C-alpha positions in Angstrom: -33.8 -106.4 -23.0 -31.2 -107.2 -20.3 -27.6 -106.3 -20.6 -24.5 -108.6 -20.9 -23.5 -107.6 -17.4 -26.9 -108.6 -16.0 -26.7 -112.0 -17.7 -23.2 -112.5 -16.3 -24.4 -111.6 -12.8 -27.3 -114.1 -13.2 -24.8 -116.8 -14.1 -22.7 -115.9 -11.1 -25.9 -116.1 -9.0 -26.6 -119.6 -10.4 -23.0 -120.6 -9.5 -23.7 -119.5 -5.9 -27.0 -121.4 -5.9 -25.4 -124.6 -7.2 -22.6 -124.3 -4.7 -25.1 -124.1 -1.8 -27.3 -126.9 -3.2 -24.3 -129.1 -3.9 -23.1 -128.6 -0.3 -26.5 -129.5 1.0 -27.0 -132.6 -1.2 -23.5 -133.9 -1.0 -21.0 -134.0 -3.8 -22.6 -135.0 -7.2 -20.3 -136.8 -9.6 -20.9 -134.5 -12.6 -18.2 -133.1 -14.9 -19.5 -131.3 -18.0 -18.8 -128.2 -20.0 -21.6 -125.7 -20.4 -22.3 -123.0 -23.0 -24.9 -120.3 -22.5 -25.8 -118.5 -25.7 -27.8 -115.2 -25.6 -28.7 -114.5 -29.3 -30.5 -111.2 -28.7 -27.3 -109.8 -27.3 -25.0 -111.6 -29.7 -23.0 -113.0 -26.9 -22.2 -116.2 -25.1 -20.7 -117.5 -21.9 -19.0 -120.8 -21.0 -18.2 -122.6 -17.8 -17.7 -126.0 -16.3 -20.0 -128.0 -14.1 -17.7 -129.8 -11.6 -18.7 -131.7 -8.5 -22.1 -130.0 -8.4 -20.7 -126.5 -8.9 -20.5 -124.0 -11.8 -16.9 -122.9 -12.1 -14.7 -121.0 -14.5 -17.4 -118.7 -15.9 -16.0 -116.8 -18.8 -17.2 -114.8 -21.8 -17.3 -116.5 -25.2 -18.9 -119.6 -26.7 -17.7 -123.2 -26.4 -18.9 -125.0 -29.5 -17.8 -128.3 -28.0 -19.7 -127.9 -24.8 -21.6 -131.0 -23.6 -24.5 -128.9 -22.4 -25.8 -125.9 -24.4 -28.4 -123.5 -23.2 -29.8 -120.9 -25.6 -32.1 -118.1 -24.3 -32.8 -114.5 -24.9 -31.5 -112.2 -22.2 -34.8 -111.5 -20.4 -35.7 -115.2 -20.4 -32.2 -116.1 -19.1 -32.5 -113.7 -16.2 -36.0 -115.0 -15.4 -34.9 -118.6 -15.6 -31.8 -118.1 -13.4 -33.7 -115.9 -11.0 -36.3 -118.6 -10.5 -39.2 -116.7 -12.1 -39.3 -119.0 -15.2 -39.9 -122.7 -14.9 -37.4 -124.6 -17.0 -39.8 -127.3 -18.0 -42.4 -124.8 -19.2 -39.8 -122.6 -20.9 -38.4 -125.6 -22.9 -42.0 -126.7 -23.8 -42.9 -123.2 -25.0 -39.6 -122.9 -26.8 -38.6 -119.8 -24.8 -35.3 -121.6 -24.1 -33.4 -124.4 -25.7 -31.3 -127.0 -23.9 -29.1 -129.4 -25.9 -27.7 -132.2 -23.7 -27.6 -135.9 -23.2 -30.9 -137.0 -21.5 -28.9 -138.5 -18.6 -27.1 -135.1 -18.2 -30.5 -133.4 -18.0 -31.6 -135.7 -15.2 -28.4 -134.9 -13.3 -28.9 -131.2 -13.9 -32.4 -131.4 -12.4 -30.9 -132.7 -9.2 -28.7 -129.7 -8.9 -31.4 -127.2 -9.5 
């Protein structure tokens, strides 16, 4: 089981990846709130997706988030580290993503 600090570091790594991808692809008009829930650690994080970047990462849940990702700590680390394919992880129910289908398509462009 990964730690809360490892999960936070993985989210920071995702933020850096999105920043570099967003710069390469041009600015993507995408403003959404994001909640990342880690049930095996009984913790959550929240942030904002803004202009193709993940900003304002903080501890705590956002029940009103437009996009909600739920994953156990090890799966979250593997997903954000590129070792777990998001499509396969959702299909096998390793992770859960709740979002508008159009938001999922936009997210795919960022990753």
